[in-house]
C-alpha positions in Angstrom: -0.2 0.0 -0.3 1.4 3.3 -0.6 0.5 5.9 2.3 -0.9 9.1 1.4 -3.3 12.1 2.6 -5.6 10.6 0.0 -8.6 12.2 1.4 -7.2 15.5 0.4 -7.2 14.4 -3.4 -10.7 13.9 -3.2 -11.4 17.7 -2.0 -8.8 19.7 -3.9 -7.3 20.1 -7.5 -4.3 20.5 -6.2 -2.6 19.1 -3.4 0.6 20.4 -1.7 2.4 17.4 0.0 4.5 17.7 3.0 8.3 17.2 2.2 8.2 14.3 4.4 5.9 10.9 4.4 4.4 11.9 0.9 7.1 12.6 -1.2 8.7 9.3 0.1 5.7 7.0 -0.7 5.3 8.9 -4.1 8.9 8.1 -5.2 8.8 4.3 -4.9 9.7 4.0 -9.1 12.8 6.3 -8.9 15.3 5.0 -11.6 18.4 3.6 -10.0 20.8 5.8 -12.3 20.6 8.2 -15.0 17.7 7.2 -17.6 17.7 7.9 -21.2 14.5 9.6 -21.4 13.9 11.7 -23.8 11.0 12.9 -26.3 8.9 10.2 -27.7 10.7 9.4 -31.1 8.0 9.9 -33.2 7.4 13.6 -31.7 8.3 16.8 -32.4 11.5 17.5 -30.5 10.7 19.9 -27.2 7.1 19.9 -28.4 5.6 16.2 -27.5 6.8 14.3 -24.7 4.8 11.2 -25.9 2.5 10.3 -28.3 3.3 6.4 -28.0 3.2 5.5 -31.8 4.7 2.3 -32.9 6.5 2.0 -29.4 8.2 -1.3 -28.9 8.5 -3.0 -25.4 11.4 -0.8 -24.7 9.7 2.3 -24.1 7.1 1.1 -21.8 9.4 1.2 -19.4 9.8 4.6 -18.6 6.3 4.3 -17.3 4.7 2.4 -14.3 2.1 2.3 -11.9 1.5 3.0 -8.2 -1.4 2.7 -5.8 -3.2 3.5 -3.1 -5.2 0.7 -1.3 -5.8 1.9 2.3 -7.7 -1.6 3.6 -5.1 -3.7 1.8 -7.3 -5.2 -0.3 -4.9 -6.5 -3.1 -5.2 -3.7 -5.5 -2.7 -4.8 -8.5 -3.2 -2.1 -11.1 -1.4 -2.5 -14.1 0.2 -0.8 -17.4 0.8 -1.6 -20.8 1.5 0.4 -24.2 -1.4 -0.6 -26.3 -1.2 -0.5 -30.1 -5.2 -0.9 -30.6 -6.1 2.2 -29.1 -5.0 5.9 -29.6 -6.1 9.5 -29.8 -4.5 9.7 -33.6 -3.2 7.3 -35.1 -3.1 4.2 -32.6 -0.8 3.9 -29.2 -1.5 4.6 -26.2 -0.9 3.8 -22.8 -3.5 1.7 -21.0 -4.4 2.1 -17.3 -5.8 -1.3 -16.1 -7.1 -0.8 -12.1 -9.5 -3.5 -10.5 -10.9 -1.5 -7.5 -12.8 -3.3 -5.2 -12.8 -0.9 -2.3 -13.7 2.8 -2.0 -11.0 4.7 -1.3 -8.6 3.0 -3.5 -6.2 5.2 -6.4 -4.2 4.1 -9.2 -1.9 6.2 -11.6 -0.2 5.7 -14.4 2.9 7.6 -14.6 6.3 8.6 -15.9 8.8 9.0 -12.9 11.6 11.2 -14.4 13.8 10.7 -11.3 14.9 12.8 -8.4 17.2 15.1 -9.9 18.3 16.7 -13.1 21.1 13.8 -13.1 18.6 11.2 -13.2 16.8 13.1 -15.9 14.5 15.0 -14.5 13.2 17.5 -16.5 13.4 21.7 -15.9 9.6 23.4 -17.7 10.2 26.8 -16.2 9.7 28.1 -20.0 6.6 26.0 -20.3 3.0 27.6 -19.6 0.4 24.3 -20.2 0.5 20.2 -20.1 -1.8 18.3 -22.6 -3.0 15.2 -22.8 -5.8 13.2 -24.4 -7.6 10.6 -22.4 -10.1 8.1 -22.7 -11.9 5.2 -20.8 -13.2 2.2 -21.9 -17.0 2.1 -22.4 -18.6 0.0 -19.7 -15.7 0.5 -16.7 -15.2 3.0 -14.1 -18.1 2.3 -11.9 -18.3 3.9 -8.9 -15.3 6.7 -10.0 -15.0 9.8 -8.3 -12.3 11.8 -10.3 -9.7 11.4 -13.2 -6.5 13.5 -13.2 -4.0 14.5 -15.4 -1.0 15.5 -13.0 2.4 16.5 -12.5 4.3 16.1 -9.7 7.4 18.5 -9.0 10.1 19.6 -6.3 9.8 22.2 -3.7 12.4 24.2 -1.6 12.3 23.6 2.2 12.6 25.6 4.9 16.4 25.9 4.2 16.1 26.6 0.5 16.9 23.2 -0.3 15.0 21.5 -3.3 13.2 18.4 -2.5 11.9 16.0 -5.1 8.4 14.7 -5.5 7.2 17.7 -2.7 4.4 18.8 -4.9 1.4 17.4 -6.4 -0.8 19.1 -8.8 -3.5 17.7 -10.8 -6.2 19.0 -13.7 -9.4 17.2 -13.1 -11.5 15.1 -15.4 -15.3 14.2 -14.6 -16.1 10.4 -14.5 -19.3 11.3 -16.3 -17.5 13.5 -18.9 -15.4 9.8 -20.0 -18.8 7.7 -19.4 -18.9 8.4 -23.5 -15.5 5.9 -24.3 -14.3 8.8 -26.3 -10.9 10.7 -26.3 -11.2 14.1 -24.3 -8.6 16.6 -24.2 -7.2 17.2 -20.4 -5.1 20.3 -19.7 -3.2 21.9 -16.8 -2.1 25.3 -16.9 0.9 26.2 -15.0 -0.5 29.3 -13.2 -0.8 29.2 -9.5 -4.1 31.1 -9.9 -5.2 28.0 -11.9 -4.4 25.9 -8.9 -0.8 25.1 -9.9 1.2 25.1 -6.9 4.4 23.0 -8.6 8.3 24.1 -9.2 8.8 23.7 -12.4 12.9 23.8 -12.1 12.3 19.9 -11.4 9.7 18.1 -12.8 9.5 14.5 -11.1 6.4 12.6 -12.6 3.5 12.9 -15.0 0.9 10.9 -15.8 -3.1 10.0 -14.9 -4.4 9.1 -11.6 -7.8 7.1 -11.4 -9.3 8.3 -7.6 -12.5 6.5 -6.2 -14.6 8.2 -3.2 -13.7 7.6 0.3 -16.7 5.7 0.9 -19.9 4.5 -0.9 -22.0 7.4 -2.2 -26.1 8.0 -2.1 -27.0 6.2 -5.3 -23.5 4.8 -6.3 -22.7 0.8 -6.2 -21.8 -0.7 -2.9 -17.9 -1.0 -4.4 -16.3 0.7 -7.2 -15.3 -1.9 -10.4 -12.8 -2.5 -13.0 -11.5 0.7 -14.6 -9.8 0.8 -17.6 -8.5 4.1 -18.8 -6.4 5.5 -21.8 -3.5 8.4 -22.1 -2.3 9.6 -25.5 -0.5 12.5 -26.9 1.0 14.6 -24.1 2.6 17.8 -24.6 3.5 21.1 -23.6 3.0 24.5 -24.7 
């Protein structure tokens, strides 16, 4: 189980986590050495980070899953590079989250690493992150929200940059995704738009599926299988 103040995710679009427990919990997939993380080889340099078109198995190594399972109910999300789905053309990351208990959260994320030496980029010259998201029709029962998110560093009280310290997400309602079509998601890198990250150290980017902390009136007794896709991740 990944520990975190998951309740805060349900109450706000952005969450600035403590520099201790949450940062450690969210860094579980840190790379063991400087990775070769560049822009997608099929994409325009410096513009599109990932479009997943014609990806081989090696490129999926950049991506992993993370999760919160408060009741230790055996949540085991998985990801894959799929060639049968894609915004245009085919090719996307697929997140399969077999939710069974409320309070569970699952992510598909690219971990750039804890520092620039490990490949973490500097996006201070960028203004927004965009992506295309899709939910497989007939899945997502009991889902509360889906987020396009960025996790960055932040300065501590001594002025030292701490990686994985701040999480910010752009929320997409499950009702929007229920039609099984591709939808645009955008995160604007401005404080007045809810963004609280430090773009000089970008540690992670990805999508997150969140279930409510408890059953809602009129909702199912438990959340169900959720299958999400992300494609065409790009920067302005």
